[in-house]
C-alpha positions in Angstrom: -155.0 192.0 52.5 -151.7 192.5 54.0 -151.3 194.3 57.4 -149.3 197.5 57.7 -147.9 199.4 60.9 -148.3 203.3 60.3 -145.4 204.8 63.1 -147.3 208.2 64.3 -145.8 211.2 64.6 -145.9 213.7 67.6 -149.5 214.5 67.5 -150.8 211.1 67.1 -154.6 211.7 66.8 -153.9 214.5 64.2 -151.6 211.7 62.5 -154.1 209.2 62.6 -157.0 211.3 61.2 -154.7 211.8 58.2 -153.9 208.5 57.5 -157.8 207.6 57.7 -158.7 210.8 55.4 -155.8 210.0 52.9 -156.8 206.2 52.5 -160.9 207.3 52.2 -160.5 210.3 49.5 -158.0 208.1 47.6 -161.0 205.0 47.7 -158.3 202.7 49.2 -160.0 199.6 50.6 -158.8 199.6 53.8 -159.6 198.4 57.8 -158.0 200.4 60.8 -157.4 198.4 63.5 -155.5 198.8 66.8 -154.1 202.1 67.5 -152.5 204.2 70.1 -150.2 207.5 70.9 -147.4 205.5 69.1 -148.7 203.4 65.9 -151.7 202.3 64.3 -152.6 198.8 62.4 -154.0 199.2 58.9 -155.2 196.2 56.3 -155.6 196.8 52.8 -154.6 195.4 49.3 -150.7 196.3 48.3 -150.1 200.0 49.3 -147.6 202.0 47.6 -146.0 202.8 50.8 -143.4 205.2 49.2 -146.1 207.1 47.5 -148.3 207.0 50.8 -145.6 208.2 53.0 -144.3 211.1 50.6 -147.9 212.4 50.8 -148.2 212.2 54.8 -146.9 214.7 57.0 -147.7 213.1 60.3 -146.5 209.5 59.6 -142.6 208.8 60.2 -142.6 205.4 59.0 -144.5 202.7 57.5 -143.7 198.8 58.1 -145.3 196.2 56.2 -146.5 192.6 58.8 -144.2 189.8 58.0 -144.5 186.0 59.2 -140.4 185.4 58.6 -137.4 187.2 58.1 -136.1 185.5 55.1 -135.1 188.0 52.6 -134.9 190.8 54.7 -131.5 191.8 53.6 -130.3 191.4 49.9 -127.6 193.7 49.8 -123.7 192.9 48.7 -122.3 194.0 52.3 -120.7 191.7 54.7 -121.2 194.2 57.7 -124.9 195.8 58.4 -126.6 197.7 60.9 -130.2 197.0 62.0 -132.6 198.2 64.7 -135.6 197.0 66.0 -138.3 199.8 66.7 -140.3 198.8 69.8 -143.9 199.8 70.3 -144.9 196.7 73.0 -144.7 195.7 76.8 -144.2 192.6 75.5 -140.6 191.9 75.8 -140.5 188.3 74.9 -142.0 189.2 71.2 -139.2 191.6 71.4 -136.5 188.8 72.3 -137.7 186.2 69.4 -138.1 189.2 67.3 -134.1 189.9 67.8 -133.3 186.1 68.0 -134.8 185.2 64.9 -132.8 188.2 63.0 -129.6 187.1 64.4 -130.3 183.3 62.8 -130.6 185.1 59.8 -128.0 187.1 59.6 -125.8 184.3 60.7 -127.4 181.9 57.9 -126.1 184.6 55.3 -122.8 185.0 56.9 -123.4 188.7 57.8 -121.7 190.7 61.0 -124.6 192.3 62.2 -124.9 195.8 64.5 -127.4 196.7 66.6 -128.4 200.5 67.0 -130.7 201.4 69.6 -133.9 204.0 69.9 -134.6 205.2 66.7 -138.3 204.7 67.1 -139.0 208.6 66.5 -135.9 209.5 64.4 -136.4 208.8 60.6 -133.5 210.7 59.8 -131.3 207.8 60.9 -132.8 205.0 59.0 -131.2 206.2 55.8 -128.3 204.7 57.9 -129.9 201.6 58.6 -129.6 198.3 56.4 -132.3 196.3 58.3 -135.2 198.2 60.1 -138.3 196.4 62.3 -141.1 197.2 64.1 -142.4 195.4 66.9 -146.1 196.7 67.5 -148.3 195.2 69.8 -148.5 191.5 69.0 -147.0 192.7 65.5 -143.5 192.4 64.0 -143.2 194.1 60.4 -140.2 195.2 57.9 -140.0 198.7 57.5 -140.5 199.7 54.1 -140.9 203.7 53.6 -139.6 206.4 55.7 -140.7 210.0 56.2 -137.7 212.8 55.0 -137.4 215.3 57.1 -134.4 217.0 55.4 -137.1 217.9 52.1 -139.1 219.7 54.9 -136.1 221.5 56.2 -135.0 222.4 52.8 -138.2 223.8 51.4 -139.3 225.6 54.7 -135.7 227.5 55.0 -134.3 227.9 51.6 -137.5 229.4 50.3 -136.9 233.3 49.4 -139.5 234.6 52.0 -139.5 233.0 55.4 -140.3 233.9 59.2 -140.7 231.2 61.3 -143.2 233.5 63.6 -145.5 234.0 61.1 -145.6 230.5 59.4 -146.9 227.1 60.3 -145.1 224.2 59.8 -144.6 222.5 56.2 -145.7 218.9 58.0 -149.0 220.6 59.6 -149.6 222.2 56.5 -149.7 219.1 54.8 -151.5 217.2 57.3 -154.4 220.0 57.0 -154.4 219.3 53.1 -155.1 215.8 54.0 -157.9 216.1 56.1 -159.5 218.3 53.6 -159.6 215.1 51.4 -158.8 216.8 48.4 -157.2 214.8 45.6 -154.6 215.8 42.8 -156.0 217.9 39.9 -158.7 219.5 42.4 -158.4 223.2 43.7 -157.8 224.1 47.3 -158.7 228.1 48.7 -156.5 229.2 51.6 -158.2 232.6 52.4 -155.5 233.6 54.5 -152.6 232.5 52.6 -149.8 234.6 54.5 -146.6 233.5 52.5 -148.3 230.6 50.7 -147.3 227.5 53.3 -150.5 226.2 52.8 -150.6 226.5 48.9 -147.2 225.5 48.5 -147.5 222.1 50.3 -150.7 221.6 48.2 -148.8 222.3 44.7 -146.1 219.8 45.5 -149.1 217.3 45.9 -150.6 217.8 42.8 -153.4 220.3 43.9 -154.6 223.3 42.1 -154.0 226.4 44.8 -155.9 229.6 45.3 -154.8 232.4 48.0 -156.2 235.6 49.3 -154.9 237.7 51.3 -155.2 241.4 52.0 -151.5 243.0 52.6 -150.1 243.8 49.1 -146.5 243.0 50.2 -147.3 239.6 51.5 -149.1 238.6 48.5 -146.0 239.6 46.5 -143.6 237.6 49.1 -146.1 234.4 48.6 -146.0 235.0 44.6 -141.9 234.6 45.4 -142.5 231.8 47.2 -144.2 229.7 44.5 -142.8 231.0 41.8 -139.2 229.4 43.6 -140.9 226.2 43.6 -140.6 226.3 39.7 -140.8 222.9 38.0 -141.3 220.9 41.4 -145.1 220.7 40.6 -147.5 220.4 37.8 -150.4 222.5 39.5 -151.6 226.0 39.2 -151.8 228.6 41.2 -153.3 232.5 41.6 -152.9 234.7 44.9 -155.6 237.7 44.9 -154.9 240.7 46.8 -158.5 240.9 48.5 -160.5 240.8 52.2 -161.4 237.2 52.9 -164.6 238.7 54.2 -165.9 239.2 50.6 -164.8 236.2 49.0 -167.5 235.2 46.9 -166.5 238.6 44.8 -163.4 237.3 43.7 -163.8 233.4 43.5 -166.6 231.5 42.3 -165.8 228.2 43.5 -163.4 225.7 45.0 -163.0 222.0 46.1 -161.9 222.4 49.5 -160.4 225.1 52.1 -157.8 224.6 54.1 -156.5 227.9 56.4 -154.9 229.1 59.4 -156.6 232.4 59.4 -155.5 235.4 61.4 -155.0 234.9 64.9 -154.3 238.4 66.5 -151.0 239.9 66.7 -147.6 237.6 67.6 -147.3 237.6 71.3 -144.1 236.1 73.2 -145.8 236.1 76.8 -149.3 235.0 77.8 -152.4 237.7 76.8 -153.7 240.0 79.4 -156.9 238.8 79.9 -159.2 241.8 79.2 -157.0 242.0 76.3 -157.5 238.1 75.0 -161.4 238.9 75.4 -161.2 241.8 73.1 -159.7 240.0 70.8 -162.0 237.0 71.1 -165.0 239.4 70.2 -163.1 240.8 67.0 -161.8 237.2 65.5 -165.6 235.6 66.5 -167.0 238.4 64.0 -164.1 238.0 61.3 -164.3 234.2 61.3 -168.3 234.2 61.0 -167.9 236.5 58.1 -165.5 234.2 56.3 -167.4 231.0 57.1 -170.3 232.7 55.5 -168.5 233.4 52.4 -167.2 229.7 52.2 -170.5 228.2 52.6 -171.2 229.9 48.9 -168.0 228.7 47.2 -166.8 225.3 48.5 -167.9 222.2 47.1 -166.2 220.0 49.7 -164.6 220.3 53.1 -163.3 223.0 55.2 -160.7 222.7 57.4 -160.3 225.5 59.7 -158.0 226.5 62.9 -159.5 228.2 65.4 -157.4 229.9 68.4 -157.4 229.7 72.0 -155.3 232.1 74.1 -153.7 231.5 77.1 -154.1 234.1 79.9 -153.1 234.4 83.6 -156.7 233.9 84.5 -157.2 230.9 82.3 -157.8 229.9 78.5 -160.0 232.1 76.4 -161.2 230.3 73.5 -163.1 231.1 70.5 -166.9 229.8 70.6 -166.4 228.0 67.3 -169.5 225.5 68.0 -171.8 228.4 67.5 -170.1 230.0 64.7 -170.1 226.8 62.9 -173.8 226.0 63.5 -174.7 229.7 62.5 -173.0 229.7 59.2 -174.7 226.3 58.3 -171.2 224.1 58.7 -171.3 220.7 60.5 -168.4 219.2 62.3 -166.4 216.3 60.3 -164.1 213.4 61.3 -163.3 210.8 58.7 -162.6 208.3 61.7 -165.1 208.0 64.2 -162.0 207.5 66.8 -160.9 210.8 66.6 -162.9 213.6 67.6 -162.9 217.2 66.9 -161.4 219.8 67.8 -158.1 218.3 67.6 -155.7 220.4 69.7 -152.1 221.2 68.4 -149.8 223.3 70.3 -146.6 222.9 72.5 -146.4 223.5 76.3 -145.1 227.0 75.6 -147.6 228.4 73.2 -149.2 231.5 73.8 -151.8 230.7 71.1 -153.1 227.0 70.8 -154.4 225.8 67.7 -157.8 223.8 67.7 -158.3 222.4 64.4 -161.8 221.4 62.6 -162.6 219.8 59.8 -166.1 221.0 58.6 -168.5 220.2 55.9 
């Protein structure tokens, strides 16, 4: 087996669980080794790194661990740039890697220029001829890099976009992978909004069904999905309906991924009493929706529960009680990551708590 280094994005626990879920769902024999907030080491047979990183939302780069640096650059230029992504406190191994690189470049007659601090900047990797990762005591050659420009293009160029109302495309893709759904299966989003999760599912070869109770939102979501055109091979359908009555519209789905209605959009923190009132309303809604999902879903349910920030502290949905009463169980594809997984910025008024259920 070969060893690979996956460089993780900002939300490391989420990124780690996504990798574990993706490899498991594809039945790729692997072993997860050392991991921290910056990277995870994975042993596996020959991975199709380019394919994998095109499917993952939370991995920045994939490097293959190497024993020697011969043949790292096979281009025709005589002046090249290189970088070393450093994820270790072992200065000796970093110096050794740089020394070995310089020696190989000199033997090839190359003029090599070093670029610093590109660890978390995949957009700059296209400008680098040779990219190395030092993670712990491992040294690897970068073989695949995520493409942030593709996300920006899909996000902002689609016909209908509202930054205040949609989740990021990266998060949508991560959540889809957490569901362990595979190509050709059908994913349901019972609160589809403008179709962000459906869009990413289709681009991953997954069929998608969405439900929303607002006629205009359904229309806009349809425009967004039609805009994808021939970029995907999946089938999709959007239903204008009540998510509390899902079984009236849908017979079954292989998996569910959704960020449900979480209350009105807020720029400032909630008044405590208002947050409590909203909490009670949403708990009833989520209970009813999960009861319906139990009737139709065959696989995993990825569900985002909100937590509200107030001056008196945080007000959270009683997710554990709702999950238990509806007959679901909390699930994690990797024992090193527990539930829920928090996802929010410091300035977030509504904080996301991500659960995977089975």
